[in-house]
C-alpha positions, 0 to 999 in steps of 0.5 A, a space after each residue: 590550247 593543245 593541238 588535240 583540244 582546239 576546236 576545228 571550225 570552218 575558219 580554222 580549216 580556211 586558215 589552213 588553206 583547205 577548201 570546204 570540199 577538201 575538208 570533206 575529203 579529209 573527213 572521209 579519209 579518216 572517218 572522223 573529225 581531225 584534231 589540229 595536228 592532223 589538220 595541219 598535216 593534211 593542209 601542208 601535204 595537200 598544199 600546191 607546194 607539196 601535192 602539185 594538185 593543179 599541175 600534176 596531170 599536166 606534168 605527167 605528159 612531159 618526157 622523162 626517160 632516156 638511155 642516160 636517165 637513171 632516175 626521173 621525177 619523183 625522188 629528191 633530184 634527177 639522176 643521169 649517167 655521165 659514164 665511168 660509173 658516175 652520175 650527175 644528180 641535180 634539181 632546181 627549186 623555188 624560194 619566191 615568197 620567202 625571198 620577197 618577205 625576207 630576202 637574205 634568209 629567203 634566198 639563203 635557205 633556198 640554196 640550203 634546201 636545194 643542196 640537201 635535195 642533192 646530197 640526200 641522194 648520195 652526191 657531193 654538190 659541185 655547183 650552184 646556179 640561180 635564176 632570179 627575176 626582179 621588178 622595175 629597177 627603180 621600184 622603191 623596194 627593189 634595191 633592198 630585194 636585190 641586195 638581200 637576195 644576192 647577199 643571201 645566195 653568196 653568203 650561204 653558198 660561199 660558207 658551205 663551200 660549193 661554187 656558185 658558177 652562174 645563172 640569169 637575171 630578168 627585170 620586169 614590172 610584173 615582178 614588182 610585188 612577187 620576185 622569183 628566186 630559183 636555186 639549182 644544185 648539181 652534184 656527182 655520185 657513184 652510180 652504185 652509191 645512190 640513195 633513195 627515199 622509200 622506207 622499208 623494213 618493219 621495225 627499222 629505226 627512224 632517225 633524225 639528224 642535223 639541227 634542232 627543231 624550232 618554231 621558224 618556218 611553220 606554215 611555210 609550205 602553206 604560205 608558198 601556196 597562196 598569193 600575197 595580200 598586204 600582210 606580207 610583213 606579218 608573214 616574216 615568221 614563216 621564213 626559215 633561218 639558215 646556218 650554212 656552217 651546220 649544212 657543211 657539217 651535215 653534208 660531210 656527216 651524211 656522205 661519211 655515213 653513206 660510205 657504209 651500208 647503214 642507210 635504208 632510206 634518207 630524205 631531207 626535211 624541206 617544205 613541210 619539214 618532218 611532215 613531208 619527209 616522213 610521209 614521203 618516205 613511208 608512202 613511197 615504201 608502202 609502210 607505216 610509221 610510229 614517231 615519239 615526238 618527245 625524242 625530236 631534238 627541240 630548240 625551244 621549250 614547250 613545243 607542241 606536236 603541231 609545231 614540230 611537225 610543221 616547222 621548217 627549221 633548216 639543216 635537218 634530215 630523216 633516215 631509216 637505218 638498218 637495225 643495230 647500226 644506230 650507235 655506228 651512225 650516232 658516232 659519226 654525227 656526234 663527231 660532226 657536232 650534230 644532233 642525232 636521235 632515234 625518234 621512231 620506227 617503221 610499221 606495217 600499218 600504213 598509218 602515221 602514228 604520233 605519240 607525245 607525252 604518253 598520248 597518241 596525238 595523231 593516228 591517220 592513214 598515210 595513203 590519202 596524204 600522198 597518193 590520194 591528194 586532190 588533183 584538179 584539171 583546172 579550166 584553161 582558156 583556149 589559145 585564141 581567148 588567151 591571146 585576146 586576154 593578153 592584149 599583146 599588140 600586133 607589131 604593125 609596120 616594122 620599126 627601124 633604128 635611127 642609129 644602130 650604134 647608139 641603140 647598141 650602147 642602150 641595149 648593152 646598158 639595159 637591165 636584161 643585158 647589162 653585165 652581171 659582174 656586180 652579182 657574180 663577184 659576190 659569189 665564190 665561183 672557184 671554191 673546190 678548184 674545179 670550175 673551168 668556165 666561170 660566170 659570163 659565158 653561155 654555160 658554166 663548166 665544172 670539171 668532174 673531180 679527178 677526171 678530164 670530164 666536165 659538166 656544163 650547166 645553164 639556166 634559161 627562160 624568156 618570160 616575155 615570150 612565154 606571156 606573148 605565146 606560152 607554147 612558143 615560149 615553153 619551146 624557146 626556154 628548152 631550146 635556149 638551154 640546149 643551145 647554151 650547153 652546145 655552145 661550149 661543146 657539151 652534149 646536152 643530157 637532161 633538164 630540171 625545171 622550176 615552173 613559176 606561175 600565178 593563180 591556177 584558179 584563173 583560166 588565163 593563168 592555166 592557159 599559160 601553164 598548159 601552153 608552156 608545158 606543151 611547148 616544153 614537152 615538144 622541145 624535149 622530145 625533139 631534142 632528146 633532152 628529158 626532164 628528170 626533176 623539178 618544182 612547181 611554184 604557183 600563186 605568184 601574184 601580189 595584191 600588195 600596194 605598189 605591186 603588180 598582179 600576176 608575174 609573167 609566166 616563168 618556166 625556168 629551165 636548168 640543163 646539164 651537158 657533158 664534155 668528154 674533155 674540158 680541154 676541148 671546150 669553147 668560150 665566148 671571147 674573141 681570140 685572135 685578130 684576123 679570125 673570121 666571124 661566121 653566122 650559123 642559122 641565118 640573118 635576123 628578121 624577128 623584132 617582135 617581143 625583142 629587147 630592142 623593141 622594148 628598150 629603144 622603141 618603148 613597146 612590148 608588142 608582136 609575136 614571140 619568135 617561132 622555134 624551129 626544133 629541127 633547126 635547133 638540133 641540126 645547128 647545135 649538132 654542127 656547133 658541137 662537131 666544130 668545137 670537138 674538131 678544133 675548127 672554131 675558137 669562139 662560140 656564142 649563141 644569139 639570144 637577147 638583143 640579137 646579133 649586134 649584142 652577141 658580137 659586142 659581148 664576144 668583143 668585150 670578153 676578148 678585148 678586141 673589136 669586130 669589123 663587119 662586111 655585111 650591111 645591117 638592118 634593124 632586124 638583122 642587127 637586133 632580131 631575136 630569131 632562134 637556133 643561131 650562133 656566132 662562131 670564129 675561126 682562123 682565116 681561111 677556114 671554111 664553115 659549111 652552111 654558115 655565112 662569113 660576116 666579118 673579121 675579128 680586130 680593131 677597137 669597135 663594134 658597129 663603129 662604137 668604141 669598145 670603151 664606150 660599150 664596156 662603160 655601158 655594159 659594166 655600169 648598170 648594176 654599180 649605178 643601181 646598187 650604189 654600194 648597197 652591200 
């Protein structure tokens, strides 16, 4: 049936993810029954993925402004000033459901999509990061999922020529049936050459560029806005297929056109494809649009308007050009062997009009699609009720270690702490020749090309904390990112986020979302670390056999910081025998929700650590000052695994051990108290406010040989994957 002839039944409405109440709103918005194309357009624009209808009222409470912020949330990516007439443009997004269904293409197109969000604003992408969450390592699907995701990230990023410089990985049974793949890109642009998405100029041509439109990815945004049943394999056609070589051409063609004055507005075709890009451009500009669907470049024959508007085929962009610049722009895209087509024009009607085969197949007002989408203040459990629901056991009597050294070996080889070398060696992290701090440290650092400046980048979140106490977990995610940037000597600038949660219609899940956001907001305000872009991914839960129910609340944080001079930068590796080891932030006391408690004592219990934001700021300021002054020569923040794991990681990076002159308890060895760092300095140096705890040298840490620690640390992934790739 044609998209204008299909009868709209309650079943058809439900298949499009709209509730009966939402469908009533559609009827009121357009004053009649929609046809299938119009229903499809409403369904994707009102999906959680595009409208943020369950989270928007809470997102509006986050701090988004600061003297460094050029553009906050609402555009394709956030923009911050990095001085000298330059800006960093960055964002993080999710591709969770597609990566579970088809891990290679799901992860690859996640990278491609976030790259487009950045270069559509005029930035050349300079670095990719990722934040990955997998289920139990011994789950029967997990090796396949890990291999596919890592191969997809590497395959796309390596081919497109943007270095993948770091990231994070967690494992937990809660992700057995719904893994998380969050991709982040950072780019650099001149502040006077930043491009925005608001369409303007009645009569201006609307231009389609990039790859042809196919049938891949139809209903992708709707699929990403629902939980998994047992039919995930049947959803494989909703996963997009990427081509990184075309993306590379698209980057170069867009940047070449951006060097001219031809572009009025530009938007990538991401989730919901041509629908979301055209609606967002028109609604932001307060204009209308008229598109001729026959002129859309098509990869397959007989495509309907419904299919073209909802397709999520990759490597496509939509532009509004100045009149008369069409031939100039077309020549550029033809040179790069990309499709170019004028498919419509800007109008003053405030409506979306689509014409196909001489017939108007869609004529609807734009305002309800974007500005008037449903907004829900979902019921949320009070904190005490949530704590009872979460069933987090009290810590009780403080457990003790039978053998600190043996426990250290166990932790170094555990899934959440083991070396990620197997992963990052599959990524080209040096392409472009500007990567000055590689994966494996607290933050990656990429030189701003042609300058001495560096951009530090980190991704962080501790989901087990967020589950135990959403508020403290939200604070900690921001604070750890701030700490990691400070640890390399960078001044933290701003944050992007990827908010991964389960079904928001469950009050306990909304308690997680609102609690995490409240904690994030308080931390960002206290640290002057605003949130300038982000993404919300809900319904991350699975009913599939063998899968868990809801994921752990996972508000992944991506932060950037600025180094004035990349030659004045700290790394985690111990440098010289005889250097003094100092502890900033005090002795560890907190074993609740720690990796030691889970991996050694076999318990997930106790409160998450409390984050003292004043201490976070003061200690980070002190560390950055010490790095800038050249007083210290190694820095590592203390996080998962506590002090002994931090020391072991520094020792392995520098291939030299540590002799401690303090007596460690279980809590001081493995406690995960926040706002803490280990630093080293030449003997005789005084670090005010810090505690001297030992000396660099030898071939052991906690009486464990470095060779034994290295074997445990490096062995987990190769043993797990067993040449899977």
